[in-house]
MIMARMAR-259662 format. One record per residue (C-alpha): residue in one letter; x, y negated, z negated. Coordinates in steps of 0.2 Angstrom, whole numbers, always signed. Each point is the difference from the previous one (the first is absolute). Last residue first. Layout:
residues N
{residuo:a u:X v:Y w:Z}
...
END
This chain:
residues 106
{residuo:t u:-106 v:-195 w:+55}
{residuo:t u:+21 v:-6 w:-2}
{residuo:r u:+7 v:+14 w:+9}
{residuo:l u:+18 v:-2 w:-3}
{residuo:l u:+0 v:+16 w:-13}
{residuo:r u:-7 v:+9 w:+13}
{residuo:r u:+12 v:-2 w:+13}
{residuo:v u:+13 v:+3 w:-13}
{residuo:v u:-7 v:+16 w:-3}
{residuo:a u:+0 v:+5 w:+17}
{residuo:l u:+18 v:-5 w:+5}
{residuo:v u:+6 v:+9 w:-16}
{residuo:e u:-10 v:+17 w:+8}
{residuo:d u:+7 v:-2 w:+15}
{residuo:i u:+17 v:-2 w:-6}
{residuo:a u:-1 v:+14 w:-10}
{residuo:a u:-7 v:+11 w:+16}
{residuo:d u:+15 v:-7 w:+10}
{residuo:g u:+13 v:+4 w:-13}
{residuo:d u:-3 v:+17 w:-3}
{residuo:g u:+18 v:+7 w:+5}
{residuo:s u:+6 v:+4 w:-18}
{residuo:r u:+11 v:-17 w:+1}
{residuo:v u:-15 v:-11 w:+6}
{residuo:a u:-11 v:+8 w:-13}
{residuo:d u:+12 v:-3 w:-15}
{residuo:q u:+1 v:-20 w:+7}
{residuo:v u:-17 v:+0 w:+0}
{residuo:c u:-4 v:+7 w:-18}
{residuo:h u:+14 v:-11 w:-7}
{residuo:h u:+3 v:-17 w:+5}
{residuo:t u:-17 v:-2 w:+10}
{residuo:h u:-10 v:+8 w:-15}
{residuo:q u:+10 v:-12 w:-13}
{residuo:e u:-3 v:-14 w:+12}
{residuo:l u:-18 v:+3 w:+2}
{residuo:l u:-4 v:+4 w:-19}
{residuo:q u:+8 v:-17 w:-4}
{residuo:l u:-8 v:-10 w:+15}
{residuo:a u:-18 v:+8 w:-6}
{residuo:v u:+5 v:-5 w:-19}
{residuo:a u:+3 v:-17 w:+6}
{residuo:d u:-16 v:-1 w:+11}
{residuo:l u:-9 v:+4 w:-17}
{residuo:a u:+7 v:-14 w:-8}
{residuo:a u:-4 v:-11 w:+16}
{residuo:r u:-18 v:+5 w:-1}
{residuo:v u:-1 v:-2 w:-20}
{residuo:a u:+7 v:-19 w:+3}
{residuo:a u:-13 v:-2 w:+13}
{residuo:v u:-14 v:+6 w:-9}
{residuo:q u:+6 v:-12 w:-14}
{residuo:v u:+1 v:-16 w:+11}
{residuo:l u:-18 v:+4 w:+4}
{residuo:v u:-6 v:+1 w:-17}
{residuo:d u:+7 v:-17 w:-3}
{residuo:v u:-9 v:-6 w:+17}
{residuo:c u:-16 v:+6 w:-6}
{residuo:y u:-1 v:-7 w:-17}
{residuo:r u:-3 v:+10 w:-14}
{residuo:e u:-16 v:+9 w:-3}
{residuo:e u:+6 v:+8 w:-17}
{residuo:e u:-4 v:+18 w:+9}
{residuo:v u:+10 v:-5 w:+14}
{residuo:m u:+14 v:-7 w:-9}
{residuo:r u:-2 v:+16 w:-11}
{residuo:q u:+0 v:+12 w:+16}
{residuo:l u:+15 v:-9 w:+6}
{residuo:g u:+10 v:+2 w:-15}
{residuo:r u:-3 v:+19 w:+0}
{residuo:v u:+8 v:-1 w:+18}
{residuo:q u:+14 v:-8 w:-8}
{residuo:g u:+3 v:+14 w:-11}
{residuo:e u:-2 v:+13 w:+11}
{residuo:i u:+13 v:-11 w:+10}
{residuo:r u:+12 v:+2 w:-15}
{residuo:r u:-4 v:+19 w:-2}
{residuo:l u:+5 v:+2 w:+19}
{residuo:r u:+16 v:-8 w:-4}
{residuo:d u:+5 v:+10 w:-14}
{residuo:l u:-6 v:+16 w:+9}
{residuo:l u:+12 v:-3 w:+15}
{residuo:k u:+14 v:-4 w:-12}
{residuo:k u:-3 v:+16 w:-9}
{residuo:r u:-1 v:+8 w:+18}
{residuo:d u:+17 v:-5 w:+4}
{residuo:a u:+0 v:+11 w:+15}
{residuo:h u:+13 v:+14 w:+2}
{residuo:p u:-12 v:+14 w:-6}
{residuo:t u:-9 v:-3 w:+17}
{residuo:m u:-18 v:-4 w:-1}
{residuo:r u:-11 v:+16 w:+4}
{residuo:r u:-10 v:+3 w:+15}
{residuo:s u:+10 v:+16 w:+7}
{residuo:g u:-9 v:+11 w:+11}
{residuo:p u:+6 v:-7 w:+17}
{residuo:d u:+18 v:-3 w:-7}
{residuo:h u:+8 v:-16 w:+1}
{residuo:c u:-1 v:-2 w:-19}
{residuo:k u:+12 v:+14 w:-2}
{residuo:a u:-7 v:+14 w:-10}
{residuo:p u:+8 v:+6 w:-17}
{residuo:e u:+12 v:+14 w:+3}
{residuo:t u:-8 v:+15 w:-11}
{residuo:n u:-1 v:+11 w:+15}
{residuo:m u:-6 v:+17 w:-2}
END
């Protein structure tokens, strides 16, 4: 039985790679969660719409930063591994598909 962990570019693998700094990502996501709770409070308190919108923009920017960090890690590790093992085209296509999804605004 193969005990080697699956590479992230393996078709059956949908796990974050062990090299990813999960603690840092989780800390950022927890801060974003707090920002979203703050947005909820602002709406409950009927705060000025522009103030709420400014905070929405801040949350979106924070989520974009998380996405970029994940994309960088994936590209530097998973895609690089896939290219070395001969699966580069599929890994690049996957990255491009996710970038297209991230860039959709509606």
